[in-house]
C-alpha positions in Angstrom: 151.7 205.7 -54.7 151.1 208.7 -56.8 147.6 210.0 -57.6 146.5 212.7 -60.2 143.3 214.5 -59.2 141.5 216.3 -62.0 138.7 218.4 -60.5 137.6 222.0 -61.3 135.7 222.5 -58.0 138.7 223.8 -56.0 137.3 223.2 -52.6 136.5 219.6 -53.4 139.9 219.1 -55.1 141.7 220.5 -52.0 139.7 218.2 -49.7 140.5 215.1 -51.8 144.2 216.1 -51.9 144.4 216.7 -48.1 142.6 213.3 -47.4 144.8 211.3 -49.8 148.0 213.0 -48.7 147.1 212.2 -45.0 146.7 208.6 -46.1 150.3 208.5 -47.4 149.7 209.2 -51.2 151.7 211.6 -53.3 149.2 213.8 -55.0 149.1 216.3 -57.9 146.0 218.4 -58.7 144.9 220.1 -61.8 141.6 222.0 -62.4 141.1 221.9 -66.2 141.3 219.6 -69.2 144.4 221.2 -70.8 146.5 220.9 -67.7 145.4 217.3 -67.1 146.3 216.4 -70.7 149.7 217.8 -70.2 150.2 215.9 -67.0 149.2 212.5 -68.2 151.4 212.8 -71.3 154.4 213.8 -69.2 154.1 211.7 -66.0 153.0 208.3 -64.9 150.4 207.8 -62.1 149.2 204.9 -60.1 145.7 206.2 -60.2 143.9 209.1 -61.9 140.7 210.6 -60.4 138.9 212.5 -63.1 135.7 214.6 -63.1 133.5 214.3 -66.1 132.6 218.0 -66.4 135.6 220.3 -66.8 135.6 223.9 -68.0 137.4 223.2 -71.2 136.7 219.6 -72.0 135.1 216.3 -71.0 136.7 213.8 -68.5 135.7 210.8 -70.7 138.1 212.2 -73.4 141.0 212.1 -70.8 140.2 208.4 -70.1 140.4 207.7 -73.8 143.8 209.5 -74.0 145.1 207.4 -71.1 144.1 204.3 -72.9 145.5 205.5 -76.2 149.0 206.0 -74.6 148.6 202.7 -72.8 149.0 204.2 -69.4 148.9 201.6 -66.5 147.0 204.0 -64.2 143.9 203.0 -62.4 141.0 205.4 -63.3 138.2 206.6 -61.1 135.5 208.9 -62.6 133.7 211.2 -60.2 130.6 213.1 -61.3 127.5 214.8 -60.1 125.6 213.0 -62.8 124.1 209.7 -61.7 122.9 208.7 -65.1 123.2 205.0 -66.0 124.5 205.8 -69.5 127.4 207.7 -68.0 128.3 204.8 -65.8 128.1 202.3 -68.7 130.2 204.6 -70.9 132.9 205.0 -68.2 133.3 201.2 -68.0 133.2 200.7 -71.7 136.0 203.1 -72.3 138.2 201.5 -69.6 137.7 203.3 -66.3 137.9 201.1 -63.1 135.3 202.8 -61.0 132.6 205.5 -61.0 131.7 207.5 -57.9 128.7 209.9 -57.8 129.0 213.2 -55.9 128.5 213.9 -53.1 130.6 211.1 -51.6 132.5 210.5 -48.4 136.3 211.0 -48.8 136.9 207.8 -46.9 135.0 205.9 -49.6 137.1 207.5 -52.3 140.3 206.5 -50.5 139.0 203.0 -50.1 138.3 202.7 -53.8 141.7 204.1 -54.7 143.4 201.5 -52.4 141.2 198.7 -53.9 142.2 199.6 -57.4 145.9 199.7 -56.5 145.8 196.4 -54.7 144.0 194.8 -57.7 146.3 196.3 -60.3 149.7 195.9 -58.6 149.3 193.1 -56.1 146.6 190.8 -57.4 144.0 192.0 -55.0 146.0 190.9 -51.9 146.8 193.1 -48.9 150.1 191.3 -48.5 153.0 191.5 -50.9 155.7 188.9 -50.5 159.1 188.6 -52.0 161.1 185.7 -50.4 161.7 186.6 -46.7 160.2 190.1 -47.2 156.5 190.9 -46.7 154.6 194.2 -46.9 151.1 194.5 -45.4 149.7 197.1 -47.7 146.7 198.0 -45.6 148.6 198.4 -42.3 151.7 200.0 -44.1 154.0 197.6 -42.2 157.1 195.7 -43.4 158.4 192.4 -42.1 161.5 190.4 -42.7 161.1 186.8 -41.6 158.0 187.9 -39.6 160.0 190.6 -37.7 158.7 194.1 -38.3 161.0 196.6 -39.8 160.2 200.3 -38.9 160.5 202.5 -42.0 159.9 206.2 -42.6 157.1 207.1 -45.0 159.5 207.7 -48.0 161.4 204.5 -47.2 158.1 202.6 -47.2 157.0 204.3 -50.5 160.3 203.4 -52.1 160.1 199.8 -51.1 156.5 199.5 -52.3 157.6 201.0 -55.6 160.5 198.5 -55.9 158.1 195.6 -55.1 155.6 196.8 -57.7 158.4 196.6 -60.3 160.4 193.4 -59.6 163.2 192.9 -62.1 162.5 196.3 -63.8 165.3 198.8 -64.4 164.0 202.0 -62.7 165.6 205.3 -63.7 166.6 207.8 -61.0 164.3 210.5 -62.4 161.4 208.1 -62.5 162.0 207.1 -58.9 162.4 210.6 -57.7 159.3 211.8 -59.6 157.3 208.9 -58.2 158.2 209.8 -54.6 157.9 213.5 -54.7 155.8 214.3 -57.7 156.7 216.9 -60.3 158.1 219.2 -57.6 161.3 217.1 -57.8 162.0 219.0 -61.1 163.3 221.8 -58.8 165.9 219.6 -57.3 169.5 220.0 -58.4 170.5 216.4 -57.5 169.3 213.0 -56.4 170.9 213.2 -52.9 167.5 212.7 -51.2 166.9 209.6 -53.3 170.4 208.2 -52.6 169.9 208.8 -48.8 166.5 207.0 -48.7 167.9 204.0 -50.7 170.9 203.8 -48.4 168.7 203.9 -45.3 166.2 201.4 -46.7 168.9 199.0 -47.6 170.5 199.2 -44.2 167.2 198.7 -42.3 166.3 195.6 -44.3 169.7 193.9 -44.2 170.1 194.6 -40.5 167.0 192.5 -40.0 168.4 189.6 -42.1 167.0 190.5 -45.5 169.1 189.8 -48.5 170.1 193.0 -50.4 167.8 193.0 -53.4 168.5 196.6 -54.4 170.9 196.5 -57.3 172.6 199.6 -58.8 172.5 199.8 -62.6 175.4 202.0 -63.8 174.2 205.1 -65.7 170.5 204.2 -65.2 169.3 203.7 -61.7 168.3 200.7 -59.7 166.6 197.3 -59.9 164.9 195.2 -57.2 165.8 191.6 -58.0 167.2 188.3 -56.7 169.2 187.5 -59.8 
């Protein structure tokens, strides 16, 4: 899952990035309003963590931009301000959560995971598709109750597929989701092809039906039809 962190306090931003990355998230970080606005208009994110006070703008305005472009991102506002009116406004404009500084990084991570579970998987820790089951909290995958060991990228890829059942996913969107905007430097999608090949083999070797369908000229779809 991909997270955008919008925070002008660089030490805090780096700490959040390190903590979320260690927990398996793909993260991107910006330190000002203008850069954040560019990011949210160019890329899609599963969750956006945004500080209210930025050197060149207000975080609330970024939330309103996300809502205007109908982004599906979960939104967590972080702020040193503990004012009730700020919390009320954050909810009224569409954010999912509000966290007052200082906070424990483990609490922020827990809130991110909670939002992602609620938005993508109906609040459940287990995602099922026929004989296939993913335990989101434990980051484990099972086929007919037999565990399938996957690499981090294979797991992230499967979770992305299962978050988008029957949706045609383009190769650029898949690569950008797995590696962030650094994938722009790549000359090909060889890494993506390799991960898909390995994921398909590991699942089918355990008796799972092959749900990964190639769509000529576009990308892939995860479907049983």
